[in-house]
C-alpha positions as CSV (number, residue, x, y, z in Angstrom):
1,X,0.0,0.0,0.0
2,X,1.3,3.5,-0.9
3,X,1.1,6.5,1.4
4,X,-1.2,8.5,-0.9
5,X,-4.7,7.7,-2.1
6,X,-6.5,9.5,-5.0
7,X,-10.3,9.5,-4.7
8,X,-12.1,9.9,-8.0
9,X,-15.9,10.0,-8.0
10,X,-17.5,8.8,-11.2
11,X,-20.8,8.9,-13.0
12,X,-20.8,8.2,-16.7
13,X,-17.1,8.7,-17.3
14,X,-16.3,5.8,-19.7
15,X,-14.5,8.2,-22.1
16,X,-12.1,9.3,-19.4
17,X,-11.7,6.7,-16.7
18,X,-9.0,4.4,-18.2
19,X,-6.9,7.3,-19.3
20,X,-7.0,9.2,-16.0
21,X,-6.2,6.0,-14.1
22,X,-3.2,5.3,-16.3
23,X,-2.0,8.9,-16.0
24,X,-2.0,8.8,-12.2
25,X,-0.2,5.4,-12.1
26,X,2.5,6.8,-14.5
27,X,3.5,9.5,-12.0
28,X,6.9,9.3,-10.3
29,X,5.2,9.4,-6.8
30,X,3.2,6.1,-6.3
31,X,-0.4,6.7,-5.6
32,X,-3.3,4.3,-5.1
33,X,-6.7,5.1,-6.5
34,X,-10.2,4.6,-5.2
35,X,-13.0,5.0,-7.7
36,X,-16.3,5.9,-6.0
37,X,-18.8,4.8,-8.7
38,X,-22.4,5.9,-8.6
39,X,-23.9,3.1,-10.7
40,X,-23.1,4.7,-14.1
41,X,-25.3,3.3,-16.9
42,X,-22.5,3.8,-19.4
43,X,-20.4,1.0,-18.1
44,X,-17.7,3.0,-16.2
45,X,-17.6,0.3,-13.4
46,X,-16.9,-2.5,-15.9
47,X,-13.9,-0.6,-17.3
48,X,-12.5,0.0,-13.8
49,X,-13.0,-3.7,-12.8
50,X,-11.1,-4.8,-15.9
51,X,-8.2,-2.5,-15.0
52,X,-8.1,-3.9,-11.4
53,X,-6.9,-7.1,-13.0
54,X,-3.9,-5.1,-14.2
55,X,-3.4,-3.1,-11.0
56,X,-4.8,-5.4,-8.2
57,X,-3.0,-3.7,-5.3
58,X,-3.3,-0.1,-6.4
59,X,-6.7,0.3,-8.0
60,X,-9.9,-0.1,-5.9
61,X,-13.6,0.5,-6.6
62,X,-16.5,1.4,-4.3
63,X,-19.9,0.9,-6.0
64,X,-22.8,2.8,-4.7
65,X,-26.5,2.5,-5.5
66,X,-27.5,5.5,-7.6
67,X,-26.2,9.0,-8.0
68,X,-25.8,10.3,-4.4
69,X,-23.8,13.5,-5.0
70,X,-20.2,14.6,-4.9
71,X,-19.9,15.4,-1.2
72,X,-21.1,12.0,-0.1
73,X,-18.8,10.3,-2.6
74,X,-15.8,12.0,-1.0
75,X,-17.1,11.4,2.6
76,X,-17.4,7.7,1.8
77,X,-14.0,7.7,0.2
78,X,-12.4,9.6,3.1
79,X,-13.8,7.0,5.6
80,X,-12.5,4.1,3.4
81,X,-9.0,5.7,3.3
82,X,-8.9,6.3,7.0
83,X,-9.8,2.7,7.7
84,X,-6.8,1.7,5.6
85,X,-4.3,4.0,7.2
86,X,-3.4,6.2,4.2
87,X,-1.4,9.3,5.2
88,X,-2.4,11.6,2.3
89,X,-5.8,11.6,0.6
90,X,-6.5,13.5,-2.6
91,X,-9.7,14.6,-4.3
92,X,-9.6,14.7,-8.1
93,X,-12.0,14.8,-11.1
94,X,-12.1,12.0,-13.6
95,X,-12.3,14.3,-16.7
96,X,-8.7,15.7,-16.8
97,X,-9.9,19.2,-15.7
98,X,-7.4,18.5,-13.0
99,X,-4.0,17.7,-14.5
100,X,-2.7,14.5,-12.8
101,X,0.9,15.9,-12.9
102,X,-0.2,18.4,-10.4
103,X,-0.7,15.7,-7.8
104,X,3.0,15.8,-7.3
105,X,2.9,19.4,-6.2
106,X,0.0,18.8,-3.8
107,X,1.8,15.8,-2.4
108,X,5.0,17.7,-1.9
109,X,3.1,20.5,0.0
110,X,1.7,17.9,2.5
111,X,4.7,15.5,2.7
112,X,7.7,17.8,2.5
113,X,6.4,21.3,3.4
114,X,4.1,19.9,6.2
115,X,0.9,21.7,5.3
116,X,-2.3,20.1,6.4
117,X,-4.4,20.9,3.4
118,X,-3.1,21.6,-0.2
119,X,-5.5,23.2,-2.7
120,X,-5.0,23.1,-6.4
121,X,-6.1,26.7,-7.0
122,X,-7.4,28.3,-10.2
123,X,-7.3,31.8,-8.8
124,X,-4.3,32.3,-6.6
125,X,-2.3,33.8,-9.5
126,X,-5.1,35.4,-11.5
127,X,-7.6,33.3,-13.5
128,X,-6.1,30.1,-14.8
129,X,-9.0,28.4,-16.5
130,X,-9.0,27.0,-20.1
131,X,-12.0,26.3,-22.3
132,X,-14.7,27.7,-20.0
133,X,-17.2,30.3,-21.5
134,X,-16.6,33.7,-20.0
135,X,-20.0,33.5,-18.1
136,X,-18.9,30.4,-16.2
137,X,-15.5,31.9,-15.5
138,X,-17.1,35.0,-14.0
139,X,-19.7,33.0,-12.1
140,X,-17.0,30.8,-10.5
141,X,-14.6,33.7,-9.7
142,X,-17.2,35.9,-8.1
143,X,-18.7,32.9,-6.3
144,X,-15.4,32.5,-4.5
145,X,-15.3,36.2,-3.8
146,X,-18.8,35.9,-2.3
147,X,-17.7,33.0,-0.1
148,X,-14.7,34.9,1.1
149,X,-16.9,37.9,2.0
150,X,-19.4,35.9,3.9
151,X,-17.1,33.5,5.7
152,X,-13.9,35.5,6.0
153,X,-11.8,32.7,4.5
154,X,-8.4,33.7,3.2
155,X,-8.7,31.3,0.3
156,X,-8.9,32.5,-3.3
157,X,-10.4,29.3,-4.8
158,X,-13.0,28.3,-2.2
159,X,-14.9,25.9,-4.5
160,X,-11.8,24.1,-5.8
161,X,-12.2,20.3,-6.1
162,X,-8.5,19.4,-6.5
163,X,-7.4,19.0,-2.9
164,X,-5.0,17.1,-0.8
165,X,-5.5,16.3,2.9
166,X,-3.3,14.9,5.6
167,X,-5.1,12.1,7.4
168,X,-5.0,14.0,10.7
169,X,-7.3,16.6,9.2
170,X,-9.9,14.1,8.1
171,X,-9.6,12.3,11.5
172,X,-10.3,15.6,13.3
173,X,-13.2,16.8,11.2
174,X,-16.5,15.1,12.1
175,X,-17.3,13.8,8.6
176,X,-20.8,12.7,9.6
177,X,-21.7,16.4,10.3
178,X,-20.6,17.7,6.9
179,X,-24.0,19.0,5.5
180,X,-23.5,19.7,1.8
181,X,-23.4,17.4,-1.2
182,X,-22.5,19.6,-4.2
183,X,-19.8,22.2,-4.6
184,X,-20.8,23.7,-1.3
185,X,-19.2,20.5,0.2
186,X,-15.8,21.9,-1.0
187,X,-16.4,25.2,0.8
188,X,-17.6,23.5,4.0
189,X,-14.5,21.2,4.2
190,X,-12.0,24.0,3.7
191,X,-13.9,26.3,6.1
192,X,-14.0,23.6,8.8
193,X,-10.3,22.8,8.4
194,X,-9.4,26.5,8.9
195,X,-11.7,26.8,11.9
196,X,-10.1,23.8,13.5
197,X,-6.7,25.4,13.1
198,X,-5.1,23.5,10.3
199,X,-2.5,25.0,7.9
200,X,-3.8,25.5,4.3
201,X,-1.9,26.4,1.2
202,X,-3.1,27.1,-2.3
203,X,-0.9,25.8,-5.2
204,X,-1.4,27.4,-8.6
205,X,-2.8,25.0,-11.3
206,X,-4.3,25.4,-14.7
207,X,-7.9,24.1,-14.8
208,X,-8.9,22.8,-18.3
209,X,-12.6,22.1,-18.9
210,X,-13.5,18.5,-19.9
211,X,-13.4,17.6,-23.6
212,X,-15.1,14.3,-23.2
213,X,-18.3,13.4,-21.3
214,X,-20.8,15.8,-19.7
215,X,-20.5,18.3,-16.9
216,X,-22.4,17.5,-13.6
217,X,-23.0,21.2,-12.7
218,X,-26.7,22.2,-12.3
219,X,-28.8,24.9,-10.8
220,X,-29.4,23.0,-7.5
221,X,-25.7,22.6,-6.9
222,X,-25.1,26.3,-7.5
223,X,-28.1,27.3,-5.3
224,X,-26.7,25.1,-2.4
225,X,-23.4,26.9,-2.6
226,X,-24.9,30.4,-2.6
227,X,-27.2,29.8,0.4
228,X,-25.1,27.2,2.1
229,X,-22.3,29.6,3.0
230,X,-24.7,31.8,5.0
231,X,-25.7,28.8,7.0
232,X,-22.1,27.8,7.4
233,X,-21.2,31.2,8.8
234,X,-24.2,31.0,11.3
235,X,-23.0,27.6,12.5
236,X,-19.6,29.0,13.1
237,X,-20.9,31.9,15.1
238,X,-23.0,29.5,17.2
239,X,-19.9,27.4,18.0
240,X,-21.2,24.4,16.2
241,X,-18.0,23.6,14.2
242,X,-16.1,21.4,16.6
243,X,-13.5,18.6,16.3
244,X,-14.8,15.0,16.2
245,X,-15.1,13.4,19.6
246,X,-12.5,10.7,19.8
247,X,-13.7,7.2,20.8
């Protein structure tokens, strides 16, 4: 077993899944991969299972019944990783919007530089987004600005989904009390880590929109993020963001 685990949630990613798995396994730093598969009708799971024969000790799959949302996929993946004693756990999309090569930089920030959370950031050095329409770029950029204004977080890319965590962070956060399931999940996790005193760094990346498959963004996910941060701030003011009680 390697020290780092990359969690990749999937729903209808047959065009991307084999290539992204092989790209991660080709890196100099050895990572294991957990695919959290939400019963894709396009046969994504079958592709992964076939690849497990080639990578039996490094590639794993968790099959869930139906599409349950990004946040719950990562929460389930985090718990799986903690049970198996991984030291570094990473979130990454299946569609190459996150360049697998950048995993090396996130890993170095956690392992060598001793940060607790490493964020692959689109906005720490300007706007580093490729192939998005201008309307979506502006929506994402100003959504992060809105989140910073409401929460006071000193993070430029609050909705980033390319993130590395030291296991101690995920052990301390009460994962069962994380409320959100869409992109607001990303905001809630970062905010909680900061409130619990962990060190967070943003690493500049270039985000490239998918060229294969379909985006999972929808109005409900965006609405959750907009209104969820207000609730998140209220919970903080009421002292409801606390470390997990140890058994």
